[in-house]
Each structure stands twice: as structure tokens, then as C-alpha cells.
Steps between C-alpha positions, in 0.01 A plus 500: 500500500389359833268728695392348833520146359316582182703501178443763236659517150594863410649627177765759555716722277880439485562821706304348791670169457845655532395684816365179649811301401707729722297416820652205683244436773209398267246746647372749248225750466346565156238742366252278323273581211213256435393472139148354452354363179205274424729193466797584724621669814867602489721657771788733422758601762718807518777607731381864505175697482661697212540175294141393574365847407702494171356148423148628559565806276627265226184285528282807422667531154302350218647177382728448809412210718662366816761284317615794288503741795707245694736473195533874491593521869744208459668668201515849645457612863220733609735798530662433162155465341410841631817649359431340162147650503623842590776482229264336239755218460305261284818301411556410869153351520536311174803318642268321741395161352142505375481886469470618144504851362123563528481362854800705609342814352171428676672454830700825467185691399269365774754507775604852408134611525476336841818675613369832388172441700708409804686832461168690477368318810820583683456870412140484629618326813746790549204740511355320800380166626213321333210394706544143636871492412613506868676196612494321161784261451797404708820703540691290245233541240492877564876513474495323163208704361659826614832419343329395170293816498800725550687312224202558266533869581850494374717458819782245496428176687766558763389856575137387511590215738695728737218762505236232580712346779542852649127567473417171672751562773358843564137385538392614850378210715177685599380508135432130476634278221662671200287547195625526136370857476691618809817316404488644148444854618791478746730336244420750229549788746844355591600457136393851406689653800820301424498549124 
């Protein structure tokens, strides 16, 4: 990748590659994760913040390094991985090259624990804003996080997406930039009223 005349080599998952292949003008924007070790510096590029966040979650799992995490995202998208974790679908993970039974079980267990923590944090966020949370993250990141949190609470992806879009559209201009807490409260209120 050429950035202002400087060339960078990024490793990307297949999902990002397919998104980039569809862009004809050659100008792209990637979310980069920098992996630093004693003997190496590696850059990993992702088309969405959701992909990068999933990659980072995978790296926190014992025995999963960058190459394996990239392989997981190439073999199964971030959304499909989340579904596999929620469903406990070990066989789906084992179809990914390099993922055996024990690794698949570890991924399912540790990602399920993280999803449950996200749900608990979402419930706490619904009780009120945390100190210092105002203005954290851009609108796109808030949108992705809010949809993910609602899915973790059991709402269908399409319903969660519509509720979050409504919540973002209803944010009064005088309140400043939207926060995850406000968007979640509004989206949950809309889902409860409509359902």
C-alpha cells in the first residue's frame, strides 16, 4: 500500500481482499493493527472496525497468534464467527485450515465469555453513562458496537440495525456527538415499544 509515497506491506484477510477488489479507483481506507514483537513489526489491514476488533479479540486467546487469527477471519467472516460462537458451532470452526478440535473449543469458550462480558457492560451502560465515556469513538464505531450489543442481548441483526439507525437519526443536534450509551438507550427503548 502506498501512503504519501511510502510503501507499506499489510496482511489482510480474504474478506477485506474481496471488498478491495471491488473498488476500481485504487484509493482505499483500511483500519490497521500493528503487531510488535522483539524480532518483527507486522501490519494487518481490515476493511471495517468490526473485523479489526474481532482480530484483536482472537489475539487475546491463548495459543492464537496473528497468522491464525487472520486465517480464522479468512475462513469465516466476523459476523459468521459471532454466530458460530453464540451457537457453539465447533464444527464450523474446525473446517478452517489450521484449526483443530481443541483450538476451536478454546475459541468458542473464550469468545463466548467476552460476548457475555459485553452484554453485562451493555446492561450497565443502559443504567447511565460511565464517567469519561462522552465522545468516545466515531459514529461508525458506535453504530457497529450498538448493533453488536443488541444482537448479544438476543435481538435479530436486522431489527438491531434498524433500531440503532433510528436512534442515531433522533439524536438532537444540541446534545453533541452521539455516545454508545445514549444510542443504546434510545435503540432499546424503540425495540421495547415496538415489540
